[in-house]
LOFI-961616 format. One record per residue: z, x negated, y of N, C-alpha, C in turn; residue in one letter. Coordinates in steps of 0.1 Angstrom, whole numbers, plus 2048, in hexadecimal, padded with zeros to 3 digits. Atoms other than C-alpha are relative to their C-alpha. Example, Ala and Ser with C-alpha at 12.3 -4.5 7.8 and 13.67 -1.06 7.14 Angstrom:
! LOFI-961616
8007F77F484E7857D38007F780Ca;8008097F58477777F580880880Bs;
! end
This chain:
! LOFI-961616
8027F37FBA7F2581CF7F47FF809m;80C8007F8A5E2611E080480480Eh;7FE7FD7F2A5C2632067FE80F802l;8037F27FEA4D28620380C8087FCr;7F47F9805A6B2921EF80B80080Bt;7F58017F6A8328520A7FC80880Cv;8047F87F4A6E29522680180F7FDl;7FF7F2804A6C2B621380F804800q;7F27FC801A922B620D80680180Ea;7FC7FF7F2A982AE2327FB80C807t;8067F47FAA812C923D80780D7FBa;7F97F5806A932E122580E802806a;7F37FF7FAAB52D92337FF80580Ev;8027FB7F3AA92DE2567FC80E801l;8047F2800A982FE24E80B8097FCa;7F57F8805AB630B23B80B80180Al;7F68007F6ACE3012567FC80980Bl;8057F77F6AB931227080080E7FCt;8007F2805AB533125B80E8057FEa;7F37FC802AD933125280980380Cg;7F97FF7F3AE532E2767FA80980Ac;8087F97F6ACB34328780580E804g;7FB7F27FDADC36528480E8017FAt;7F27FE805AFF37227D7FF8037F1e;8007FC80EAF438125C7FC7F57F7s;80280C808AE835F2507F28007FAg;80E803806ACB3552397FB80B7F8n;8067F5808ABD37622F7F1801802d;80E8007FFA9A36D2387FC80680Eg;8047FA7F3A9B37D25B8047F880Ct;7FC8087F5AA63602707F57FE809a;80A8037F6A943572907F87F47FBd;80980B804A7733F28C8067F3805a;7FA80D7FCA8331B28D7F67FA80Bp;8088067F5A773072AC7F67F77F9p;80A809805A582F32A78047F2804t;7FC80E7FDA5A2CD2A87FF7FD80Fv;8018027F2A4D2CD2CB80B806808a;7F57F97F9A672E62D680D7F87FEe;7F3807803A832D32C58017F3808s;80080D7F9A792B22D57FF80280Fa;8017FE7F2A752C22F77F27FC806g;80D8067FCA512B52F97F680C802a;80B7F67FEA322C93047F67FD7F5t;80A80180AA192D02E97F27FE805a;80E8027FC9F62C22ED7F88007F4t;8087FF80D9DA2C82D57FC7F17FCp;80380D8059D32AA2BF7F17FC803p;80E8057FE9B42952C67FA7FE7F3e;80780180C99A2962AC7F87F2801k;80780D80198D2732A27F78007F5t;80A80080B96E26E28F8047F57F6p;7FC80980A97325C26E8008077F3g;7FF7FA80E97826124980A80B800p;7F77F580198828224180B7FD7F6s;7F58028099AA28123080280D7F8t;7FE7F48089B229921480C808806p;7F57F87FA9C92B621F80D7FD7F8p;7F38038069EE2AF21980680E7FCq;7F97F5805A042C720680A80480Be;7F67FB7F6A192DD21D80E8007FAs;7F2800805A3F2DC21B80380E7FBd;7FC7F3805A4E2F920780780880Bp;7F97F87F7A5C31621A80B8077F9v;7F47FA807A7F3232127FD80F800p;8017F2801A7F34720680D8067FBs;7F37FA803A9E35D2047FE80E7FAf;8017F3805AA337C1EF80E8047FBs;7F47FC806ABF3901DF7FE8097F5q;8007F880CAC53A01BD80E8057FEd;7F27FB801AE43B61BE8087F8809g;7F78097F8B0039F1CA7FB7F1800t;80580D801AEC3801C17F67FC80Bt;8098057F6ADC36D1DE7F77F57FAr;80A80A806ABD3581D57F97F980Bi;8088097F7AAD33B1E77F67F97F8l;80A808807A8C32D1DC7FA7F680Ar;80680B7F8A7F30C1EA7F87F77F7y;809808808A612FD1DA8038037F1g;7FD7FE80FA6A2F71B580E8027FDd;7F27FF802A8F2FD1BA80480F804v;7FA7F37FEAA131F1B780F7FF7FFe;7F2800800AC53241C080580F800v;7FA7F3800AD83441B780F7FF802k;7F18007FDAFB34B1C580580E7FEa;7FA7F3802B103681B880F7FF802t;7F18007FEB3336F1C68078057F4p;7F77FC80BB4E3711AC80E800805r;7F28007FCB733751AD8067F2803e;7FA80D7FEB7B3501AB7F67F6806n;80A8097F9B5C3411BD7F2806800g;80E7FB7FFB373441C17F87F97F4v;80780580CB2534119F7F17FC805f;80D8057FAB0632B1A87F87FA7F4t;809805809AE83231937F47FA807t;80B8077FAACE30919C7F67FE7F5v;80B80180AAAC30A18A7F57F8807t;80B8087FBA912F018E7F48017F7v;80C800807A6D2F11837F87F3803h;80680D7FEA5D2CF17D7F18027FEn;80E7FE801A382D11857F87F37FFd;80780D802A312AC17E7FD7FE7F1t;80480380DA2329C15F80B7F77F8d;7F5808806A4428915880D807800e;7F27FB800A682911508077FB80Ds;7F98047F3A7D29017180E8047FFv;7F27FC7FEAA229017980180580Fn;7FE7FB7F3AAE2A419780F800804y;7F37FE7FAACD2A21AD7FE80980Cd;8027F67F5AD02C01C380E804805i;7F37FD7F9AED2C41DC7FE80D806v;8007F37FBAF42E81E480D804806v;7F47FB7F9B0C2F71FD7FF80F800s;7FF7F27FFB1831B1FB80A80380Ai;7F77FD7F5B2932B2197FF80E804g;8007F37FAB3034922E7FA7FF80En;8068027F2B2033B24E80A7FE80Bg;7F68027F6B4133725F8097F57FDv;7F680A803B5D32424F8027FD7F1d;7FF80280FB5A3262297F47F97FBw;80B807806B4430C2198047F77F5v;7FD80880CB432FB1F77F37F97FDa;80C808803B2B2E01EC8017FB7F2t;80180680EB202D51C97F37FA7FEs;80C807804B072BD1BA7FC8057F2t;8057FC80DAF22CB19E7F77F57FBf;80880B806AE42B01877F98057F4r;8087FB80BAC82BB1717F87F47FBl;80680C806ABD29E15A7F58047F6y;80B7FE80AA9D29C1467F980D801g;8087F47FFA8B2BA1547F27FD7FBv;80D804807A6B2B913E7F4803809p;80D7FE7F8A482B614D7FC80F7FEa;8057F27FFA3C2D915780A80A7FAh;7F67F7805A5D2E814C80B80280Bg;7F57FD7F6A7D2F415C80E7FE7F9g;7F2802805AA32F015980980680Ak;7F67FA7F7AC230116780D7FA7FDs;7F2803801AE62F916D808809809e;7F87F67F9B0131117780F7FB801s;7F28027FEB2530E18480680980Be;7FA7F97F5B3E31F19A8037F680Bs;7FF8087F4B3E3111BD80B806809v;7F67FB7F7B5C3141D480B8087F9g;7F57F8806B7A32A1CF80880680Bg;7F77F97F6B9533F1E08087F6808t;7F980A7F8BA631F1EC7F97FE80Dh;8088017F3B8B31F20780180D809l;7FF7F37F9B933432117F980A7F7g;8077F5807B833642077F27FC7FBp;80D804805B6435F1F17F5808808i;80A7F97F8B453672067F880A7F7p;8077F5808B353881F97F1800803q;80E8027FEB1337F2097FF7F1802r;80080F7FFB133592027F37FB806p;80B8077FAAFC3432177FD7F37F7k;80480B808AE93292037F97F5808i;80780B7F9AE03062107FD7F67F6y;80480C808ACD2EB1FE8027F4809i;7FD80C7F7ADB2CB20D7F77F47FCd;80880B804AC72B21F87FA8027F3r;80780080DAAE2B01DC7FB7F27FEi;80480E804AAA28E1CB7FA8017F2s;80680180DA932871AE7FF7F17FCt;80280E805A912681987FD8007F2y;
! end
């Protein structure tokens, strides 16, 4: 697994947890802005010093989570991953779709948690094997159930981990 993938997944989890816990209504895209690294560490921010030398190519920025809704279906987009969660009678029907923008076939393990932001949470690992180069693939299943309590009607979506190999 590439270090960039690990860092992106970690950033996604932190961003999603902050967005999911920032307001009572949850991850509807209106959460307070997450604290900056300097604020989180309690340090004061100082402008970086510019040093002469060879310029480095610009690095790709981390993906930004995007939330939307289509009827009762909540949708989270994060980079090349899309998660849709639809409340049903016996659980939350969840679909994970990945888009492989590399030149090789890739396998994905994506750990997703669906919850209500309080006490109902269910986690599942979606394994998408052999996603073709420049192609996409989806996997769907029902996550959670009434054994956890009432099914959340506005489910909150969390991507806990994205692994590629």
